[in-house]
GUTORLUM-375036 format. One line per field, with one value per residue: x, y, z of N, C-alpha, C in turn; residue number from 1. Coordinates in steps of 0.2 Angstrom, whole numbers, plus 5000, padded with zeros to 4 digits. Layout:
nu <- X,...
nv <- Y,...
nw <- Z,...
cau <- X,...
cav <- Y,...
caw <- Z,...
cu <- X,...
cv <- Y,...
cw <- Z,...
pos <- NUM,...
% end
This chain:
nu <- 5311,5320,5316,5311,5317,5310,5320,5324,5315,5306,5292,5287,5294,5287,5274,5275,5277,5267,5255,5262,5260,5245,5239,5245,5252,5246,5234,5234,5237,5225,5216,5222,5227,5218,5208,5194,5186,5191,5196,5211,5227,5234,5250,5260,5259,5262,5268,5258,5249,5244,5240,5252,5256,5243,5245,5247,5255,5262,5270,5267,5254,5253,5260,5254,5240,5243,5248,5238,5228,5235,5235,5224,5222,5231,5232,5216,5199,5193,5183,5186,5199,5199,5191,5199,5208,5201,5199,5210,5216,5205,5207,5219,5220,5210,5218,5235,5242,5247,5243,5250,5254,5261,5267,5264,5273,5267,5254,5238,5229,5216,5219,5226,5240,5255,5270,5280,5289,5307,5309,5304,5297,5284,5275,5281,5273,5261,5259,5260,5250,5237,5242,5242,5227,5218,5217,5211,5200,5190,5195,5193,5197,5201,5208,5220,5226,5229,5240,5247,5251,5255,5268,5276,5278,5287,5297,5303,5306,5316,5325,5328,5328,5322,5310,5304,5311,5324,5339,5351,5365,5383,5395,5391,5392,5384,5373,5368,5357,5355,5341,5334,5332,5327,5315,5310,5311,5301,5289,5288,5287,5274,5265,5269,5259,5246,5248,5254,5266,5281,5291,5290,5296,5306,5313,5313,5325,5334,5338,5341,5354,5359,5360,5373,5382,5383,5389,5402,5416,5426,5419,5407,5395,5381,5385,5377,5376,5381,5394,5391,5400,5410,5419,5433,5423,5428,5433,5423,5412,5398,5397,5404,5397,5388,5374,5367,5354,5348,5355,5351,5338,5338,5343,5334,5321,5325,5329,5316,5313,5318,5312,5297,5301,5304,5315,5329,5342,5355,5367,5365,5356,5366,5374,5365,5362,5373,5376,5366,5372,5383,5381,5375,5385,5395,5388,5383,5384,5399,5399,5388,5376,5365,5361,5371,5366,5372,5388,5405,5413,5427,5430,5432,5424,5408,5397,5383,5377,5366,5374,5376,5366,5353,5339,5322,5319,5330,5332,5319,5319,5330,5326,5316,5323,5335,5322,5320,5331,5332,5322,5326,5337,5338,5349,5360,5363,5360,5348,5357,5360,5347,5341,5352,5348,5335,5333,5340,5330,5317,5320,5324,5314,5300,5283,5277,5267,5260,5259,5263,5280,5292,5304,5317,5334,5347,5366,5370,5359,5347,5334,5332,5319,5301,5292,5280,5276,5278,5284,5291,5291,5278,5264,5271,5285,5286,5274,5273,5285,5284,5270,5277,5287,5281,5273,5284,5288,5292,5277
nv <- 5817,5807,5792,5793,5785,5777,5779,5779,5784,5793,5794,5795,5807,5817,5813,5822,5834,5836,5835,5847,5859,5858,5859,5865,5877,5883,5884,5892,5907,5908,5910,5919,5931,5938,5951,5953,5965,5976,5973,5962,5957,5955,5955,5955,5948,5941,5929,5921,5925,5936,5953,5966,5975,5988,5990,5986,5977,5976,5969,5955,5954,5950,5941,5932,5930,5924,5912,5906,5905,5897,5886,5882,5880,5868,5860,5856,5862,5870,5880,5889,5895,5902,5911,5918,5925,5930,5944,5946,5952,5958,5970,5974,5978,5989,5997,5997,6004,6017,6035,6034,6020,6013,6003,6004,6002,5998,6000,6007,6002,6002,6004,6019,6026,6021,6019,6021,6012,6011,6000,5985,5976,5974,5976,5967,5955,5958,5955,5941,5937,5942,5934,5919,5918,5924,5910,5902,5903,5912,5922,5937,5941,5954,5954,5946,5954,5965,5959,5958,5970,5977,5968,5973,5984,5980,5977,5986,5995,5987,5989,6001,6010,6022,6030,6024,6034,6030,6035,6035,6037,6045,6041,6028,6010,5999,5989,5972,5962,5947,5944,5951,5943,5932,5937,5941,5929,5923,5929,5929,5913,5911,5920,5915,5902,5911,5914,5917,5924,5927,5933,5931,5916,5921,5928,5919,5911,5920,5924,5912,5914,5924,5919,5914,5922,5927,5916,5911,5899,5896,5896,5888,5894,5908,5925,5941,5951,5959,5967,5978,5984,5979,5979,5973,5962,5959,5972,5978,5976,5974,5968,5957,5951,5938,5925,5914,5907,5913,5912,5898,5896,5902,5896,5885,5890,5892,5879,5874,5884,5877,5867,5871,5877,5865,5860,5851,5855,5850,5855,5865,5863,5854,5864,5873,5863,5861,5877,5874,5864,5868,5881,5877,5869,5880,5889,5882,5881,5871,5873,5875,5872,5873,5888,5902,5918,5928,5931,5932,5934,5933,5930,5942,5952,5952,5966,5968,5968,5956,5945,5932,5928,5916,5912,5910,5906,5906,5893,5886,5886,5880,5866,5863,5866,5853,5842,5844,5841,5831,5824,5826,5817,5806,5805,5800,5808,5822,5818,5814,5828,5832,5825,5833,5848,5846,5842,5851,5862,5861,5858,5871,5879,5878,5878,5869,5871,5887,5885,5888,5894,5900,5914,5920,5918,5915,5916,5900,5896,5901,5907,5923,5932,5930,5934,5927,5933,5948,5963,5959,5945,5934,5923,5912,5908,5897,5889,5888,5882,5868,5864,5861,5854,5843,5839,5834,5823,5807,5794
nw <- 4993,5009,5016,5030,5046,5061,5074,5089,5095,5090,5086,5099,5102,5094,5100,5111,5110,5100,5112,5120,5108,5108,5120,5128,5122,5113,5120,5129,5124,5117,5129,5136,5126,5117,5112,5113,5113,5109,5098,5088,5098,5114,5117,5127,5140,5158,5167,5170,5162,5164,5158,5155,5148,5138,5122,5105,5097,5079,5071,5078,5080,5066,5064,5072,5066,5055,5061,5066,5056,5049,5057,5055,5041,5038,5050,5056,5052,5062,5070,5078,5078,5066,5069,5077,5069,5061,5071,5074,5062,5055,5066,5062,5046,5049,5058,5055,5046,5040,5031,5020,5016,5025,5039,5057,5070,5083,5093,5102,5113,5108,5094,5092,5083,5091,5089,5078,5070,5058,5050,5038,5043,5051,5041,5031,5038,5039,5027,5027,5034,5029,5017,5020,5027,5018,5011,5019,5015,5019,5016,5004,4990,4985,5000,4996,4986,4991,4998,4990,4985,4994,4996,4988,4991,5001,4996,4990,5000,5006,4996,4997,5010,5015,5015,5022,5033,5036,5030,5018,5024,5021,5028,5029,5030,5014,5017,5017,5025,5031,5037,5028,5016,5022,5023,5009,5003,5010,5007,4994,4992,4998,4990,4978,4975,4969,4959,4942,4939,4934,4943,4956,4959,4953,4961,4975,4968,4966,4979,4985,4977,4983,4996,4997,4997,5010,5014,5025,5025,5033,5045,5043,5042,5039,5039,5049,5042,5028,5019,5006,4998,4993,5004,5017,5027,5041,5046,5055,5069,5068,5054,5057,5063,5070,5071,5077,5078,5068,5056,5055,5051,5043,5034,5034,5030,5014,5010,5012,5002,4989,4989,4985,4971,4965,4960,4955,4965,4971,4976,4981,4994,5001,5004,5011,5022,5027,5034,5044,5051,5054,5060,5072,5079,5080,5089,5100,5115,5124,5138,5147,5138,5126,5114,5109,5108,5101,5091,5087,5070,5072,5084,5092,5105,5105,5102,5108,5121,5127,5119,5125,5131,5132,5122,5117,5105,5093,5099,5095,5080,5079,5083,5074,5060,5062,5062,5049,5042,5044,5038,5025,5024,5032,5038,5053,5060,5063,5071,5084,5086,5086,5098,5106,5107,5109,5121,5130,5126,5131,5145,5148,5144,5144,5152,5164,5173,5171,5157,5139,5134,5143,5139,5138,5146,5154,5150,5158,5159,5167,5170,5166,5164,5166,5158,5147,5135,5123,5116,5104,5108,5102,5099,5090,5085,5092,5091,5077,5077,5084,5076,5062,5065,5069,5059,5051,5058,5058,5061
cau <- 5312,5321,5309,5315,5317,5310,5326,5328,5309,5304,5286,5286,5294,5281,5266,5277,5279,5257,5255,5264,5257,5238,5237,5249,5255,5238,5225,5240,5238,5216,5213,5225,5228,5213,5205,5184,5183,5191,5198,5219,5229,5239,5256,5263,5259,5268,5268,5251,5245,5240,5243,5255,5255,5237,5249,5247,5264,5259,5271,5265,5248,5253,5259,5246,5234,5247,5248,5231,5226,5241,5233,5215,5223,5235,5230,5210,5197,5194,5181,5186,5206,5197,5189,5204,5214,5197,5196,5215,5216,5201,5209,5224,5213,5207,5222,5239,5243,5246,5241,5256,5251,5269,5263,5266,5274,5263,5246,5237,5223,5209,5220,5229,5248,5259,5276,5283,5298,5309,5310,5298,5294,5278,5271,5280,5269,5255,5259,5260,5243,5234,5239,5238,5219,5214,5220,5205,5192,5186,5200,5193,5200,5204,5214,5226,5227,5231,5246,5252,5251,5259,5274,5279,5283,5291,5303,5304,5308,5321,5330,5327,5324,5322,5302,5304,5314,5330,5341,5358,5373,5390,5401,5386,5393,5379,5373,5360,5354,5353,5333,5330,5334,5322,5308,5310,5308,5295,5283,5288,5284,5266,5263,5271,5255,5241,5252,5260,5271,5289,5295,5291,5302,5313,5313,5317,5332,5338,5338,5347,5360,5363,5364,5379,5389,5385,5393,5408,5416,5428,5414,5402,5389,5381,5388,5372,5378,5385,5392,5388,5405,5415,5424,5432,5420,5431,5432,5418,5408,5393,5398,5408,5391,5386,5366,5365,5348,5345,5357,5349,5332,5338,5344,5328,5317,5328,5327,5308,5312,5321,5305,5293,5304,5303,5318,5335,5348,5360,5375,5361,5353,5371,5378,5361,5363,5380,5374,5364,5375,5388,5379,5376,5392,5397,5383,5380,5389,5399,5400,5384,5373,5361,5363,5373,5361,5376,5397,5406,5416,5434,5431,5432,5417,5403,5394,5376,5377,5364,5376,5379,5361,5350,5334,5318,5319,5334,5328,5313,5322,5334,5323,5314,5329,5335,5317,5317,5336,5334,5318,5330,5342,5338,5357,5357,5370,5355,5345,5360,5360,5342,5340,5354,5343,5325,5334,5340,5325,5312,5324,5323,5310,5292,5282,5272,5262,5254,5258,5266,5286,5297,5308,5327,5337,5356,5371,5371,5353,5343,5328,5330,5314,5296,5286,5277,5276,5280,5286,5294,5289,5270,5259,5273,5290,5283,5268,5274,5290,5280,5268,5280,5291,5276,5270,5288,5290,5286,5271
cav <- 5816,5801,5791,5793,5777,5778,5780,5782,5788,5800,5794,5798,5813,5819,5815,5825,5840,5837,5838,5854,5862,5859,5855,5870,5884,5887,5886,5900,5911,5908,5911,5926,5936,5941,5958,5953,5973,5984,5967,5962,5952,5957,5949,5957,5942,5938,5918,5918,5927,5943,5958,5969,5983,5985,5989,5979,5977,5975,5963,5952,5952,5948,5933,5929,5928,5919,5905,5904,5902,5892,5878,5880,5876,5864,5855,5856,5867,5874,5888,5896,5896,5903,5917,5920,5926,5936,5945,5950,5955,5968,5976,5977,5981,5997,6003,5996,6008,6024,6035,6030,6014,6011,6001,6009,5996,5997,6005,6011,5995,6005,6005,6022,6023,6023,6020,6021,6008,6013,5994,5984,5969,5974,5978,5961,5949,5957,5950,5935,5936,5942,5927,5913,5921,5920,5904,5899,5902,5915,5929,5939,5945,5961,5951,5945,5960,5968,5957,5960,5976,5977,5965,5976,5989,5978,5975,5992,5997,5983,5990,6008,6011,6030,6031,6023,6038,6030,6038,6033,6044,6047,6037,6021,6003,5998,5981,5967,5959,5941,5943,5954,5937,5926,5940,5940,5921,5920,5932,5924,5907,5912,5923,5911,5899,5912,5920,5915,5930,5925,5937,5926,5910,5922,5932,5912,5910,5925,5922,5905,5917,5930,5918,5910,5928,5928,5908,5908,5893,5893,5894,5885,5898,5913,5932,5941,5957,5958,5972,5976,5990,5976,5982,5967,5959,5959,5978,5981,5971,5974,5962,5952,5948,5929,5924,5906,5906,5918,5908,5891,5899,5904,5890,5879,5893,5891,5871,5876,5887,5872,5862,5875,5878,5859,5861,5849,5858,5846,5859,5870,5859,5853,5872,5874,5858,5864,5880,5871,5860,5873,5886,5873,5867,5885,5891,5878,5884,5865,5872,5875,5870,5881,5893,5909,5923,5931,5928,5937,5928,5933,5928,5945,5955,5956,5974,5966,5964,5949,5941,5925,5925,5909,5915,5905,5908,5899,5886,5883,5886,5874,5860,5860,5862,5848,5839,5844,5838,5821,5819,5824,5816,5799,5802,5801,5813,5825,5815,5817,5836,5834,5825,5837,5853,5847,5841,5858,5867,5858,5859,5876,5887,5876,5879,5864,5874,5888,5884,5891,5893,5906,5916,5923,5913,5918,5909,5897,5892,5903,5914,5932,5935,5925,5933,5927,5937,5955,5966,5954,5936,5930,5918,5912,5904,5892,5887,5885,5873,5864,5862,5859,5845,5838,5839,5831,5819,5801,5790
caw <- 5002,5011,5021,5038,5051,5068,5077,5095,5099,5086,5089,5107,5103,5091,5102,5116,5103,5101,5120,5123,5106,5107,5129,5133,5118,5109,5125,5132,5119,5117,5137,5139,5122,5112,5114,5112,5114,5103,5091,5090,5103,5118,5117,5133,5145,5159,5167,5172,5155,5164,5155,5158,5144,5132,5116,5101,5091,5072,5068,5082,5078,5059,5066,5077,5061,5051,5064,5068,5047,5046,5059,5051,5035,5038,5054,5056,5051,5068,5067,5085,5074,5061,5070,5081,5066,5058,5076,5076,5056,5056,5068,5058,5042,5051,5061,5056,5041,5038,5023,5014,5016,5030,5044,5062,5074,5089,5091,5107,5114,5104,5088,5088,5081,5097,5087,5069,5069,5053,5048,5034,5047,5052,5033,5029,5042,5037,5019,5026,5037,5021,5011,5025,5029,5009,5011,5024,5012,5020,5014,4998,4982,4990,5004,4989,4981,4997,5001,4983,4982,5000,4997,4981,4997,5005,4992,4989,5007,5007,4992,4997,5018,5015,5012,5030,5037,5037,5025,5018,5028,5019,5032,5031,5025,5012,5021,5015,5030,5030,5038,5023,5011,5021,5021,5003,5000,5012,5003,4988,4993,5001,4986,4972,4972,4967,4951,4938,4938,4935,4949,4962,4958,4952,4968,4978,4966,4968,4986,4985,4974,4988,5004,4994,4997,5016,5018,5030,5026,5038,5051,5042,5045,5038,5040,5049,5038,5023,5016,4998,4995,4993,5011,5020,5034,5047,5050,5059,5073,5062,5048,5058,5067,5069,5075,5074,5079,5061,5051,5056,5052,5034,5031,5033,5025,5009,5009,5006,4993,4986,4986,4982,4966,4962,4956,4960,4968,4976,4979,4987,4998,5003,5006,5018,5028,5033,5036,5050,5056,5056,5066,5078,5080,5081,5093,5104,5123,5124,5144,5149,5133,5124,5106,5111,5104,5096,5092,5084,5068,5074,5092,5097,5110,5101,5104,5109,5128,5128,5116,5128,5133,5127,5120,5117,5096,5091,5098,5090,5074,5077,5082,5067,5055,5065,5061,5042,5039,5046,5035,5021,5021,5035,5043,5060,5063,5063,5076,5089,5086,5090,5105,5112,5106,5112,5130,5134,5125,5136,5152,5152,5144,5145,5158,5165,5178,5169,5148,5133,5137,5145,5131,5140,5148,5154,5149,5163,5158,5172,5168,5167,5164,5167,5153,5141,5129,5123,5108,5100,5108,5104,5096,5082,5084,5097,5089,5072,5076,5084,5070,5057,5068,5070,5052,5046,5060,5055,5066
cu <- 5315,5318,5312,5312,5318,5314,5326,5323,5307,5298,5286,5287,5290,5276,5268,5274,5271,5256,5255,5260,5250,5235,5239,5249,5245,5233,5229,5236,5228,5213,5215,5225,5223,5209,5197,5182,5182,5195,5208,5218,5233,5246,5260,5260,5264,5267,5264,5247,5241,5244,5246,5258,5251,5240,5248,5251,5261,5262,5268,5258,5247,5253,5254,5242,5236,5246,5241,5226,5229,5238,5228,5216,5226,5235,5222,5205,5192,5191,5185,5196,5205,5195,5195,5208,5210,5198,5204,5215,5212,5205,5216,5223,5212,5212,5231,5242,5244,5244,5246,5258,5258,5264,5268,5268,5274,5258,5242,5230,5218,5212,5222,5236,5248,5266,5276,5291,5301,5313,5305,5296,5287,5273,5273,5276,5263,5254,5256,5250,5237,5233,5236,5228,5216,5214,5213,5199,5187,5190,5193,5197,5205,5209,5221,5230,5230,5240,5250,5257,5255,5267,5278,5282,5285,5298,5306,5308,5315,5329,5334,5324,5322,5315,5300,5308,5319,5333,5347,5362,5379,5393,5399,5389,5387,5379,5367,5362,5351,5344,5330,5329,5328,5315,5307,5308,5304,5288,5282,5285,5276,5261,5260,5263,5248,5242,5255,5264,5277,5292,5294,5295,5310,5316,5316,5324,5336,5341,5344,5354,5361,5367,5370,5384,5389,5388,5398,5411,5421,5426,5409,5394,5389,5383,5381,5371,5384,5386,5394,5395,5410,5422,5424,5427,5423,5433,5427,5414,5402,5393,5401,5401,5388,5379,5366,5357,5344,5347,5352,5341,5330,5338,5336,5323,5318,5328,5318,5306,5314,5314,5298,5295,5303,5309,5327,5341,5353,5364,5372,5360,5359,5373,5370,5361,5367,5380,5373,5367,5382,5390,5378,5383,5397,5396,5381,5388,5391,5400,5394,5377,5369,5365,5364,5368,5367,5384,5397,5413,5423,5435,5432,5425,5413,5399,5386,5379,5375,5368,5376,5372,5358,5343,5329,5319,5322,5333,5324,5316,5327,5331,5319,5318,5331,5329,5318,5324,5337,5327,5321,5334,5344,5346,5359,5361,5364,5350,5350,5361,5353,5338,5345,5349,5338,5327,5334,5335,5321,5313,5322,5317,5304,5292,5276,5264,5257,5254,5264,5275,5289,5302,5318,5328,5344,5361,5368,5362,5347,5339,5329,5325,5309,5291,5285,5278,5275,5279,5287,5293,5280,5269,5264,5278,5290,5281,5272,5281,5286,5276,5270,5285,5285,5273,5275,5290,5287,5281,5265
cv <- 5808,5799,5789,5785,5781,5776,5781,5788,5794,5800,5796,5805,5819,5819,5821,5832,5844,5840,5845,5860,5864,5857,5861,5877,5887,5889,5893,5905,5914,5911,5920,5932,5939,5947,5958,5960,5976,5977,5968,5956,5957,5952,5952,5955,5941,5930,5917,5919,5932,5949,5963,5977,5981,5987,5984,5980,5973,5968,5957,5949,5951,5941,5930,5925,5924,5910,5903,5900,5897,5885,5877,5877,5870,5857,5852,5862,5868,5879,5892,5899,5900,5910,5922,5925,5931,5943,5950,5954,5960,5971,5980,5981,5990,6000,6003,6002,6015,6027,6034,6023,6009,6008,6002,5998,5995,6004,6004,6004,5997,6007,6012,6023,6026,6022,6020,6017,6009,6007,5993,5979,5970,5974,5970,5954,5951,5956,5945,5933,5938,5934,5922,5914,5920,5913,5899,5897,5909,5924,5932,5941,5952,5961,5950,5950,5967,5967,5958,5966,5978,5973,5968,5982,5988,5979,5981,5994,5994,5987,5997,6011,6019,6034,6029,6027,6037,6030,6036,6038,6040,6042,6030,6015,6002,5989,5977,5962,5952,5941,5945,5947,5932,5931,5940,5933,5919,5923,5928,5918,5908,5915,5919,5907,5902,5916,5916,5921,5926,5929,5934,5919,5914,5926,5925,5911,5915,5925,5917,5908,5919,5926,5914,5916,5929,5920,5913,5904,5892,5891,5892,5887,5905,5920,5935,5948,5959,5965,5975,5981,5987,5976,5973,5968,5960,5966,5982,5975,5971,5968,5957,5947,5941,5928,5917,5905,5908,5914,5902,5893,5902,5900,5883,5884,5891,5884,5870,5878,5882,5866,5866,5874,5870,5856,5856,5852,5855,5850,5861,5870,5856,5860,5873,5869,5858,5871,5880,5868,5866,5879,5883,5871,5875,5889,5888,5879,5875,5866,5869,5874,5877,5884,5899,5914,5925,5929,5933,5932,5926,5931,5935,5949,5957,5962,5972,5963,5958,5943,5932,5924,5917,5911,5908,5902,5903,5893,5882,5880,5879,5867,5858,5859,5856,5840,5837,5843,5832,5819,5822,5821,5809,5798,5806,5804,5819,5825,5815,5824,5836,5831,5830,5844,5851,5845,5849,5864,5866,5858,5867,5880,5883,5875,5875,5867,5880,5888,5888,5891,5902,5909,5916,5920,5916,5912,5902,5892,5894,5909,5919,5935,5929,5926,5928,5928,5944,5959,5964,5945,5936,5924,5916,5905,5896,5887,5885,5880,5867,5861,5860,5854,5841,5835,5835,5824,5814,5799,5795
cw <- 5005,5015,5027,5041,5056,5072,5083,5098,5097,5087,5093,5104,5100,5094,5109,5114,5103,5106,5118,5117,5109,5114,5132,5127,5118,5115,5129,5131,5119,5122,5138,5133,5119,5116,5109,5109,5108,5095,5093,5096,5106,5119,5124,5140,5150,5162,5167,5166,5158,5158,5157,5153,5136,5126,5113,5097,5084,5071,5073,5081,5071,5060,5069,5070,5059,5054,5063,5061,5044,5049,5055,5045,5035,5042,5054,5057,5057,5069,5073,5079,5069,5063,5074,5074,5061,5062,5073,5066,5055,5059,5064,5052,5043,5053,5058,5051,5041,5031,5016,5013,5020,5036,5050,5066,5081,5088,5100,5108,5108,5095,5085,5088,5089,5095,5082,5071,5060,5050,5043,5038,5048,5047,5032,5032,5042,5029,5020,5028,5033,5019,5015,5025,5022,5010,5014,5018,5012,5019,5008,4993,4985,4994,5000,4988,4985,5000,4996,4984,4988,4999,4993,4986,4999,5002,4993,4994,5009,5004,4991,5005,5019,5016,5021,5036,5041,5032,5024,5020,5021,5021,5033,5027,5023,5014,5019,5022,5027,5033,5030,5014,5013,5022,5014,5001,5003,5007,4996,4988,4995,4994,4979,4968,4969,4961,4947,4936,4939,4942,4953,4963,4956,4959,4973,4973,4967,4976,4988,4982,4979,4994,5003,4997,5006,5021,5019,5031,5029,5045,5051,5042,5040,5042,5040,5042,5035,5018,5008,4993,4994,4997,5013,5027,5040,5049,5055,5062,5069,5058,5050,5063,5066,5073,5074,5073,5070,5055,5050,5052,5044,5031,5030,5028,5018,5007,5008,5003,4988,4985,4984,4974,4962,4959,4960,4958,4972,4979,4985,4994,5001,5007,5015,5023,5031,5036,5043,5054,5060,5060,5071,5082,5083,5087,5099,5110,5127,5131,5148,5145,5133,5117,5110,5107,5097,5094,5086,5079,5070,5082,5095,5101,5105,5105,5108,5117,5129,5124,5120,5130,5129,5126,5117,5107,5091,5091,5096,5084,5073,5077,5074,5061,5054,5059,5052,5038,5038,5039,5027,5018,5025,5038,5049,5063,5066,5069,5082,5092,5089,5096,5111,5112,5109,5119,5134,5131,5129,5142,5154,5148,5142,5151,5160,5168,5175,5160,5146,5137,5139,5138,5133,5148,5149,5150,5151,5164,5163,5169,5170,5168,5164,5161,5150,5135,5128,5117,5104,5105,5108,5101,5088,5083,5088,5094,5083,5070,5078,5079,5066,5059,5068,5062,5048,5052,5059,5062,5064
pos <- 1,2,3,4,5,6,7,8,9,10,11,12,13,14,15,16,17,18,19,20,21,22,23,24,25,26,27,28,29,30,31,32,33,34,35,36,37,38,39,40,41,42,43,44,45,46,47,48,49,50,51,52,53,54,55,56,57,58,59,60,61,62,63,64,65,66,67,68,69,70,71,72,73,74,75,76,77,78,79,80,81,82,83,84,85,86,87,88,89,90,91,92,93,94,95,96,97,98,99,100,101,102,103,104,105,106,107,108,109,110,111,112,113,114,115,116,117,118,119,120,121,122,123,124,125,126,127,128,129,130,131,132,133,134,135,136,137,138,139,140,141,142,143,144,145,146,147,148,149,150,151,152,153,154,155,156,157,158,159,160,161,162,163,164,165,166,167,168,169,170,171,172,173,174,175,176,177,178,179,180,181,182,183,184,185,186,187,188,189,190,191,192,193,194,195,196,197,198,199,200,201,202,203,204,205,206,207,208,209,210,211,212,213,214,215,216,217,218,219,220,221,222,223,224,225,226,227,228,229,230,231,232,233,234,235,236,237,238,239,240,241,242,243,244,245,246,247,248,249,250,251,252,253,254,255,256,257,258,259,260,261,262,263,264,265,266,267,268,269,270,271,272,273,274,275,276,277,278,279,280,281,282,283,284,285,286,287,288,289,290,291,292,293,294,295,296,297,298,299,300,301,302,303,304,305,306,307,308,309,310,311,312,313,314,315,316,317,318,319,320,321,322,323,324,325,326,327,328,329,330,331,332,333,334,335,336,337,338,339,340,341,342,343,344,345,346,347,348,349,350,351,352,353,354,355,356,357,358,359,360,361,362,363,364,365,366,367,368,369,370,371,372,373,374,375,376,377,378,379,380,381,382,383,384,385,386,387,388,389,390,391,392,393,394,395
% end
């Protein structure tokens, strides 16, 4: 790693991120989200932290276990963080899975199944929850074995989603989603330290190979959905889809994978850094600021009506990706982008009055919703980004 130079107030930036994380974001979720009666976590919280939906979303709860455990493991052994993680994980282990090991998407407050989504992501976040909680020392060997078993199931569901109720149809173009590369890499990185099985490093290497097929050189970013039948990606809006936040997140994940493998691969590192820069250049709204949610690679209208919106999580991913890119290269161009993304993000999404961040703004940066959490926003993207930034920034 290149030793960074403190240019442009990075020490002050780090201090601000630290204040926001520990004085605003974490206290908001600790005050309002934990269910001391039934266990688990509420994520549907309004601006003030009041609950507007008592359903518990499995993938959001798995993310929260990972986040509280990660704080405990890498920042400070605060007993309350460990107990928060335990409270949520115990609820998930009692209620999250059906008899076939599949994970529900949402549960009632007391743990009854409410909805089953035909995707593997709830199970994926339970894998991360089990593994990171195991690292605290409070987890059991059974937790680790549960994580390994469930990770294998997730891999099988990514390869064939039929057991999740999503059969392959004759007119359907087979696709590989960029998110699945990140899921596989993330599980492998979590489990690799606890196994000599060559499966996990090989999965990382395969992810690093697969991401190259998503590379779109003329836009210097990644296709969100790659057709696997050899057809031209330009023929469908699904395969022309670009999501700058997703491409940036995958890029920094795979930069972590390179570090985890401890193998020099400057060519792949350069490619992933190009993905970060190209995604910012393509995705940044030059007129109103912020990252678009979706784009069409050929400039055609995206199908997603929310395409021009500005969401919190692509900006959190960009903040950390830029800090990481600068820490790896020492190049000043990353600081220029960091200042731009930081200014827009903190001006648009942070809430100095009630804490935490808003999640959703229109193209012009006006809040479209004032909620702090829901089925898709919880205790994850914001605290993860701030924690990772703090741990990489100098000072």
